[in-house]
C-alpha positions as CSV (number, residue, x, y, z in Angstrom):
1,X,120.6,71.7,152.2
2,X,120.5,71.4,148.3
3,X,117.6,71.9,145.7
4,X,117.6,71.0,142.4
5,X,114.7,69.7,139.8
6,X,114.1,66.2,138.5
7,X,112.8,67.1,135.1
8,X,115.0,66.5,132.4
9,X,116.0,70.4,130.4
10,X,115.8,72.0,133.9
11,X,118.8,73.3,135.2
12,X,117.8,75.4,138.8
13,X,120.2,73.5,141.2
14,X,121.3,75.3,143.9
15,X,123.8,74.6,147.1
16,X,122.9,77.3,149.8
17,X,123.4,77.9,153.6
18,X,120.8,78.7,156.0
19,X,122.2,79.5,159.1
20,X,120.9,78.7,162.8
21,X,119.9,82.0,164.9
22,X,120.2,82.4,168.5
23,X,116.6,82.5,168.5
24,X,116.3,78.8,166.6
25,X,115.0,81.1,163.1
26,X,116.5,80.9,159.7
27,X,119.1,83.4,159.0
28,X,119.9,84.7,155.7
29,X,120.3,82.3,153.0
30,X,123.6,81.7,151.5
31,X,124.2,79.9,147.9
32,X,127.2,78.6,148.0
33,X,127.0,76.6,144.3
34,X,124.0,77.3,141.6
35,X,122.6,75.5,138.6
36,X,125.6,76.7,136.0
37,X,127.7,74.2,137.5
38,X,126.2,72.0,139.9
39,X,122.9,69.9,137.4
40,X,121.0,67.3,139.7
41,X,122.8,67.6,143.5
42,X,121.8,64.6,144.8
43,X,123.9,64.4,148.6
44,X,126.0,66.3,150.3
45,X,128.7,66.1,153.3
46,X,130.9,68.8,155.5
47,X,134.4,68.3,156.1
48,X,136.6,69.6,159.4
49,X,137.9,72.0,157.5
50,X,134.7,73.7,155.7
51,X,134.4,72.2,152.5
52,X,131.3,70.6,151.0
53,X,131.2,67.3,148.7
54,X,127.9,67.2,146.5
55,X,127.4,64.1,144.2
56,X,125.8,65.0,141.3
57,X,124.8,63.8,137.3
58,X,125.8,66.6,135.9
59,X,129.1,68.7,136.9
60,X,130.5,71.6,134.6
61,X,133.6,73.1,134.8
62,X,135.5,72.8,131.8
63,X,133.0,70.1,130.7
64,X,130.3,68.1,131.4
65,X,130.9,64.8,134.1
66,X,129.2,62.6,136.7
67,X,131.3,63.9,139.8
68,X,131.7,64.4,143.4
69,X,132.2,68.0,143.4
70,X,134.3,69.7,145.9
71,X,132.4,73.5,147.2
72,X,135.7,75.5,148.6
73,X,135.0,77.8,151.6
74,X,136.7,80.7,149.5
75,X,133.6,79.5,147.0
76,X,134.8,78.2,143.9
77,X,133.7,74.6,143.3
78,X,136.1,71.6,141.7
79,X,136.1,68.1,140.4
80,X,136.6,65.5,143.6
81,X,136.1,62.4,141.7
82,X,134.6,62.1,138.1
83,X,133.0,58.9,135.8
């Protein structure tokens, strides 16, 4: 799930994991990446190894850029492709 504000000046974006329990209810929400690095996430995809790729207008690692961010299974974020 990707959540992000569309208003200028807001940086409340987050990528979270919500497991579906055996009874069909939602489990505990876990934040995978927060607004300090991902601003305005737009879409995501997951690969077979568990990494998640997020397109974003504002990826802040060492500088700010438009990019596809890679969220690794251990929690760290890298730029996979950038503008």
